[in-house]
C-alpha positions, 0 to 999 in steps of 0.5 A: 599623730602619735599619742603617748597615752596608753590606749584603752582597749577592752579589758578582755582584749588586753588580757589576751594580748598580754597572755601571748608569750611571743613578742607582739609589736604594733607599728605605724607605716613608718615603723614606729612602735604604737603598742607592745604586749607585756612579753616585750616590756618584761623581757627587753627591760623597757617600759611601755613609755620608753618604747612607744613612738620609737623606731622598732629598730631600737630593739635590734642590735645597732650593727644589724639595723640597716639589714633589718630595715631592708628585710622588713621592706622586703617582708612588706612587699612579700619578698621575704617571709621572716626576719631572723635578726635577734632582738636586744634587751636594754642591757644588751643581751641578744634574744634569737627570734623569728619575726613575721610581719603583716599589715592591718588596721589599728585605731582606724589607721593603717598599721603593721603587726610584728610577731617575734617568736623566741627561737633560743631553744631552736638555735641551741638545737641547731648549734648542737646539730651544727657541732655534731654535723661538723665533728662527725667522722661520717660524711654529711651534706645538706642540700636544697630539695629543688635543685640539690645544691649544697648548703653545707658540708661537714669536715669529714666530707671536705677531708674525704672528698677533697673539695673546700667548703667554698668549692662545694657550697652552691653547687650540685653533685653533678657540678662536682662530678661526684657520682661515678654513675650518673644513671645510679644518681638519677635512680637514687633521686627517683627513689628518694622522691618516691619514698622521701627517705632512703637508708643504706643505699650502695653508691660509688662516689669520685673524690676531687683527685679521681679516687673511687670510693664505695659508700652507703648513703642514707638521705632524710628530710630536715628543716633548716631555718624554714627551709626544707632540705636533704640531709645526706649521710655517707658511710665510707665502706671502701675498705670493707668492700675491698675486704669483702672482695678479698674474702670472696677471692679467698673463698673462691680460692678455698673452694677451688682448693677444696675441689682440687683436694677432693679430686686429688683424694679421689684420684689418689684413692683410685690410683692406689687402690686399683693396683693394690686390688690386683695385688691382694686379689692375686695373692688370695687366688695364689694362697688357695693354690699353695696350701701344701707349700708352707714356705710359699703359703707363709709368704703369700699370707705375709703379702696379704697382711702387709697389703691389708696394713697398707690399705688401712694406712691409706684409708686413715690418710684419706679419711683424715683429709675429710673434715666432717663426721657427716662425710663418714658413711656407715655401711651396715652389715651383719658379722661375728664380732667375737670372731673378729676380736679374736682374729685381731688379737691373733694377728697382733699376738704373732707380731714380732714386736708383741714378744714378752706381751701377754694379750688376753680377751674377756667377754661379758655375760651379755656380750653378743656374738652377732651384730649389725654395724660397720664391720670395717670401721669397728675393725679399724678402731680395734686395730688402731687401739690394739696396735697402739697398746703394743707399740707403747708396751715393751712387756706386760699384759694387754687386756681386752674387755668386751661388754654390752648393755641394753640401749635405753631410750625415752622415745616411744616411737622408737621403743620397738626398734630399741628392743634389739639395740645394744650399747657396746663397750670394748676397753683395751687396757695395757701396762705401757708407758702411759700418757701425761694428763695434759696430752690425753686430749691432744692425742685425738687431734690429727697429726698429734702424738704423745711424748712417748710417740715422739720419742719412739718415732712410732705412728702417724698421729692419724689412728686416734683422731680417726678412731674417735670420728668413726666411734662418734659416727657409730653413736659412741666415742673413744676415751682414755684413762692413763697414768705415766709409767703405769699404763693406759685404758682406751674405751671404745663405745658404739651402738649396734643391733643384734642379728640372728646367728643363722645369717653367719653360719656360712660366713665362717666358711670358705667358698670353694665353688659354685653349685649347679649351672655356672652363672654368666658374668660380664666383668668390665674394667679398663685396668688389664691387671684387675680384669685378669685378676677378677677373671681368674678369681671368678673363673676358679669359683665356677662362674662363666666369665666374659670380659670387657675393657670399656663401657662401649664394648660392654654395651655391645656385648650386653646387646648380643648376650644375656648375662646373669650380672655385670661387674662394672668398674666405676672409673674408666676413660671415655665412658665411666661406670655410672654413664655405662650403667645409665645406658644399660638401664636405658635398654628395655631388656636390662632394666632389672639386670643386676649390676655391681659397681666396683670402685676405687673411691675412698668415699662411696655413698651407697644411697647415691649408687642406688639412685644411679641404678646400681644394685650393689657396690664393692670398694677396691681392694675387696676380699673374695668372700665379700664379692662372692656374697654380693653376687649370691645376694643378687642372683641367688647362686649357691656355693659349696663351702669348706672350713676356713683354713687358719693362715696366721703367721707362726713365729718361733718364740723359743729362747735363743741358745747361747750359740745364737746369742754369740752369733747375733752379738758378733753381728749386732753393730753391723745390723744396728748401723744398717738400720740407722742408715736405712741400708736394707741391702746391707741388712739382708746381706748380714742376715744371709751371713747369719743364715749360713751359720744358723738358719733358725736365727736368720728366720727370726730376724727375717720375721722383723724385716718382712713386716718392716719392724725395724724398731722391734729388731732394734729392741730384739738385739738390744735385749741380748 
């Protein structure tokens, strides 16, 4: 029997009952309301009397009351844990709740106790999650933990994978054949069970149409309506993976190309330097034999100078191919820098295109005579800078100013070493065309030239970039100051060390022959021309020479005879110089045998050569004096020296007579036409015609053609 009078529990219980913020209901076994707390009456808008004795369904929406009845019945027998049907206020507003029910005793009778928890905030959060979940461009799926069945998937999942929501919900990834590798799927599942979460696991999945996608998977636990689930997030990285694969292919291709380029450089270096070595070597031998024949002597000198110029051009090209200053090897040697500068000036002063240009040198008070640095690179920089000054100066002056200052350092540990160190500054000032301000940095880029360079069609655009790289490798730089129509000043700086003069007394002299017993040398080279050239050069100097054209043959001779030193070519078929060297060192009697590697490679690492077992190396083409000095250092041989004869070309700088001018004017058009058309045969024939009438004029013209200075010849004729 239901009493509408309000029960009278203790004041403490009533206070506690009403203080609870959740909705509290006490029901009889028929589901009618016996008692409620103040949260129910306050928030639903009913009075206590309006609710008491009514079915609890009164506080649920009319269209969901039947469902609520079924859920409550299941909850009573333990088949459901909670009911999520909302409460409805007297005004018809819905309040989302999570309701749980338990049985007990109320006033001595069986009763049901209902607790409804307001989950409005949770619902809002879930709605926000659902909105973000569905709107996300990243693929998302929610699935059960026990079986992995999909509870929900977002729009991106549907659009990318191709299955509809109906085709997906209630199924597993296995049912849909999503994973390309079932083994991979099992591994991921085991990993997740162990760690309970995963981030950025790379997995391939298959779409409904069979397309394979690359994905980065992240999996975490979430709670969905009191149910623990997996939230799986997949970032589609298919395009990125493809791009990475393409980049790897490009990288592999680039590495192959770089390797091929390196091989090409090495092969080209060898192919060019080897014959050039024979040319210059024989020219040096013949030069000493023909000192009494001025005409022949001048021709040989021309061969040597042209060969050296060709070698410098080859070195420029090969060095420019290299991409990093760190690849530049510095070969330190002691030398007379003043003599080198004077020799370079002398060479350029006697070139036909230097007519009308006065070249002068000035040395500062503290400028040293002897230094220790890379002679070849310093010489190359000065050649490039002075060569440019002459190319772009038609008349006027070129001043070379060489100065030095003490090297300053704050490094206490290196203070002693710094005592003998100097900063060298060599400036080359000309009165040439000048360079526009916007081009003064551009000219240091490979293959770039100033506007003057393009107009005169001179140079390759390699000299200045290489000069700057050399200078920086030497601890300095190359910079320029220039004004159009006034001239340019190029400043070359580098760091160096002072050395004793005694080291250079003999270097300024020509080695004539060996003093005393002839040392026995074994020369090994597969190139017959180089082999014979070395034989002749060293034999004429007084050495006892043995020859071998292969590493195998050389080893056989070394086992039979005793040698003072071996000159070994690096690049040979079947067994190259390095392998031959290793086998020589493997022989007990040859562990200390001096071995000089002769290499045509443009990139020689001195430290690597020492590690391989070589005592020294000589790059092709080499000068006779450099080779003989290396041999002297290794075996202690003594030489007889004579003063170095001057071999500078001596052009005739006298003014042209009127007769010469008339003769030249008569042939000017023919000569200019031959130059423009590149008809060298016609040019030579014309000079022969002139020679029949005036040999002195023909000689002047020949000076231009023998040095291939056709631009200078064009100017020479144009000045008439």
